N, C-alpha and C positions, 0 to 999 in steps of 0.2 A: 503495498498500499504506497502511497505517495505521502510525503511528510508535511506534516500541516501545523499553524499557530500554535504556538505555546507561551500564551499570555497572561495562563491564569495560574501558574507554578507558582509556590512560594515555601520554603521550610518553614516547620511546624512543628512547635515543642507546646507538651501539654504539662504544665507543673500538675493538675492534678490527676493525671494518668498513673494507674499502679501498674507498673509495667508487671510480667508474672516471669519466676524465674525463667532462664533461658534450659529448651533441651537438647537433644540430642538426637531427638524422633521427629519427623516429618507430621506435621498436620494433616491426616488424609481419611477419605470416609473409610468405609468396609471395601476388600477387595483390592486395595491398591497396596502396592508395597515399595516403600521408600526406600529408592536405591541411591541417590545422592544425601550426604550429610547437610543438615539444619547449618544455617550460621547463626551464630550469634545475633539479635535482636539488637541491632545500633541507630534502628529509628522506629517510633511508634506514630501512628494513626487512628484516628476515630473516624467509624464507618456508621452511616444511618442508611440501614436498610429498609424498604416501603415495597415489602412483598406485594399489597395491591390484591388484585381480585383474577379470578380466571386462571390461566395456566402461571400468572406473576408467582405465587410461592415457588412453584415448580422449577422455575430456572431461577428465582433469584440464590434457593439453595443450592444449586449447581456452582453457578459465580461466586457464591463465597466460599466453597472449598476452594475452586479456583484461585482465588485472590490469596486464600491463607497459605495455601502450598507455595505459591510462585513467591508471595512475601516470605515465607520460610525460608526459602533456598537463596534468598539474597539481602536476609537480616533486617526483615519487615516485620514488625509485629503489629495485627491490628485489634482493635477494640470494636464489636460490632454491637448496634443495638437498633433493635426491630419495632419499629413502629407501623399504628396503622393509617391505612389511607385509602382513599377511594368508598367503593361499594362498602366495604369490610368496614370502614369506619361509621360510615353510615349506619350499619347494622348495629354497629360495637355505642355510639357515642352520639347519633343522628345529625352530625355533619362529614362533609367530604376532606377537610382538613382538619383535625384538632388542634389546639392551638399547642398542644404538647408534641404534636409530632412536628410543627412547622421550626417549635423552639430547638429540637432537638437535632434539626436537619442545619440549622443558623448555627448551631454550636458544633459542629462536627467539620471535619477535614473533607469529606467529600459524600454525597447521598448517591446511592444507587437504586434505582426503581425498576420494579417489573412490569405488571400492566394495571391498567384501572378500568371499568366498565363492568358491563353486562347488562345481559335482557332486564333483570331484576329492576333493576332500578331507573330503564329507559323513558317512562313514564311521570318520573319525579319532575317537582316540580325545577326550575334553571337552576336555582342556588342549591339546590339539594342533589344535584349531579355529580356522579363521581368526575368526570370531565371539570369541573368548576373545582375541585380540587387541585387538579392538576395546573390549572389557571393560577391558582392562589398559591402554590409552592413555586412556580415561574416567577410572579411577582416578586415573593417575599424574599426570594433569594436573589433576587436580584440579578437573574441571569437572561441576559439578553442577545447571543451568540449561538445558536444551534448547529453547531457542525454534524454532516449527515455524509457520511463516504457510500459511496454506493461502486464496490468495484466486483467485476465479474471474477472470480477466481477460476484458474486452469482447470482445479478440479471439476469443475460445474458449469460450464460453459454450455453445456448440451442441455441442462436444466431451466434455460432463457426459454422465452417463449420467442424470443427472436431468432434468425438465421445464425448459423455458429460465427458468421464472417462478420455479420452485423455488431455483435455480442463481445466476442473475443477481444479482450485487453480493453476494454474498457474500464475508467477510473477517474469517475466524478468526485466532486466534493461540493454539496451544495451547502451553503452558509445562508441562513433563514434568522430573519429579524425575529425574537421571540417574544418579545412584551410590548410593541406598538401596533398600529394597525387597526383593523377593524375589531380583531378581537378584543380590543381593549378600548376603543373610541367612543367617545361621547358627543352626541345624544346615541342613545340607543333603547330600545324598546319597543312599546306595543300604544298604540293609538288609532286615532278615524282621520281620513283626511277632510279637505273641504265636502266631498261627496256624503260625508258619513259613514264612506264604507271604513272598515277596520283595516289596517295595516300593522307590518311590523317592519323596523327601522334600525339601520347600523350606519358606525359614521366609520370609513377610511380616514385615517388623519393620522399624519406624524411629524413631529417636531424637526427640527434641524439637528441640534444632538445628536438624536436617535440614527437618525441616515449616516451622520457623519462615525460614529462611533462600529457601527456596521461595518461600514464600506473599509474601515481601518482593518478590521478582524478579517474582511474579505482578501484586502489585497494584502494582506502580511502571509495568510495560508496560500495566495496565488504564488508569493513570490518564492516561498520553501516548496511549490509544485514545480509547475512548467513553466509559470510567471506568464499565464491567458486567464484573465475574469474577464466573465460574460455577467452584466448585469440586467434581470430579468423586470421589466414591467409592463404599465400599460398605458405609456405615455401619449400615445396616440387618440386616447380619450377621457383617462382620470386625471384629474389635478394634482392627486395627492402622488401620481406617478410623473407626472411632469417634473415634480418638485423635489421628487427622488433623485430623477435621474440628474439634474442641475448639479444636484449638492455630491453624487459620486461622479461627475465630471469635475467638480471640485478638486476632492479630495484627490483624484487621480494624479495630480500635479505633482503630490509629495510621491507618486509611485512610478519614475519616469522608465522602470527597467521592467513594469507590469504591463502587459498589452490589456486595453479596455476594448469591448465590443458591448453593443446594447441589443437586446432581442425582447419584442414584444411576449408577453406570457403563451398565447394561442399559439405563435410560433414554435416558441419554445418546445410547449409540449408535443409539437409535433416532431420538431427535430431531435428529443429524445429518443423517441423510437424510430426516427426516419435514421438517422446517424450520430448514435451517442459517443460515439468518439472524436467529434469535434468542441467537446467540452471538455474543460478541467474542471475550474473552480465557478460555481455560480453562486450569485449573491442575489437574494432578492426578500422581499417583505413577507408579513407572516402568513398569510392566506395563500400567495403564491408559494411560497416555500413548503408549507404543509401539503399541497396538491402536486408540486414537480417531485419532491423528495421519495413520494409514496410511487410516484409512476417510476421514477428511477429505481426504487426498488425490485421492482418486478423486473427489471433489465437481469439484474443479477439470477434470477430463477427463484428466491424465495424472499417474501419480506421478513421472513424468520431469521435471516440471516443478518443483518444488516443494524448495527449501531450506532448510538447518538450520543455526544457532548453537547450541553448546555452552559457556557461558561459568562462571567462577569468579570468585571473589572476586579473584585475584590471576591472574598466570601469562598466557600466551597461551592463546587460547580455538581451538577444534577446528571447523570449517565443512566441511559435506559434503551432498551432497544425500541423500535419502531414500530415494532407488531402491536396489536394488541391485545386484549384481554384472552380474546378463543374460549369463551365460556363452552362452547360445543365441544371441545376434547378436554376441557379442564378434569383435573386428577384420574386421567385416563394414562399417563406417562406415554404422550403422543406429542408434547411440544418439542421443537427445537430450542435448544438450551444458548447455540450459538452466537444468536446477535445478542444475549447478555453476556456471555462471557467475554465477547469482544467489546461490550460495552463496558465489563471493568476492565479490562486491557486499556481501554480508554479513560479511564479512571484515575488509573495509574498513571499513563503519561502528559494528560494533558490537566490532570488534578493535581496529580502529586509530583509531578517531575518525575517519576521513579521509571525511567525506560526499558532497564536492562528487566524487570519483572515485567511491563508489557510487552516487550519482545518474547520472554518466555511462554505466555499466552498466545500470543498472537502465531508463535512459529509452532506451538501446540496443536492449535486450531487446523492449521496446514496439514500436519503431520496425522491429524486424525481422518481427514477426507482424503489424504493421499493413501492411505491403509483401506480404504474402501468404505468405511461407515457413515451410514445417511438416514436422519431422521425421514418419515413420511414427507414432508412437502419437498424434500428434495433426492428422494431415491429414486434410482432408475437402475433397469436389470440389469444384472452384473456385480450389484453393490450389497452390501450387508444392509439391512433394514434393524436400526435399533430403537431402542425410546429413548423416553428424557435423562433419564439415569442413567443409563449404560454408554450414552453418547459422552457426558459428561466426566464418566469413569474414565474413559477411555482419552479424552483430554489432560487428563488427571496424570495418566500413565505418560503420556507425552511430553506434559509439563515436568514431571520427574526424572525422566531419562535425558532431560538435557546438561550439558554441562553451560556453566553459568554464559548467559547471552552479550555479545557484544555490541555496541552500537556503532 
């Protein structure tokens, strides 16, 4: 995967953290034999886990084990705290994001989220929907930059719905603005028009500083990849997009080494399936980024493969797979945990600056795929169908078998 910006990395020490005695045994689940010796912990981080709903608890459990093992082999000790969020929090305390959960997230070094939502809560009023809790969490953590990589791995090129020659080699990073735009703009709500008819309305609005900061993240990201940035908007129709383009062009003067292009969102959606390799880094607003990154995910063969990182200027980042809660397969050991495992790798790389541990996990995922293990969403003839737990165990075996990773 191509390199990306690391603007939210900070050394962290917690005076209140009570380290456990070091151990010569690796942290591992059942069936995993520890081949490498653990390294005495020299760094310690606190991680808030938000399993959420549906398949969330299953994939978070697997990713937690990967974090523990990779950290143990690199001299990193984690303190985990599980908190309720989404539908599970609604059932427990009546709100999708309890104050205690947000407080724990803010006080941690990074946050790992599973998935939220489900049919059970679909008819709830808006303020009692699981998705409202996610928007509140992003706003509370002040994470404004969402990095969503869409990389077609050689092992899974045949899983793409696109022709092999179109999908092969695709490596796109979508940088999505996360806390502005139509999802948060005001006025919003329900009412009646001058004819007395019922209406619903939302406002697409961006302040200059919101565009400037996401543009800089995107230019820094592009600079560390191939130096190509495409800004996606709807500037032929929307005033908010006209303003977006104006500010992005102004920020481009700070990055003469990055090639900037512009594309209308409808054309971008078409080009992503026509010729996705023309893109390297895409920067766009909240709603367009939401849609385009999900579209890009299917080029890779499965939404179950894609991680994401949501970062701010300071404070803990939020890391999560981009798939949903998949309530139809929850509790059946059918979920693909790789997107969440790779989100844990992004947590290590972008949230904590622990590149070696992140590389261990990334390499282990590739090794596991090379060995032919597949969950149902990426299965093809000639590969071995496994469940969520077994896929996780195979990744752990690969993590454990590696020599210390080098950057």
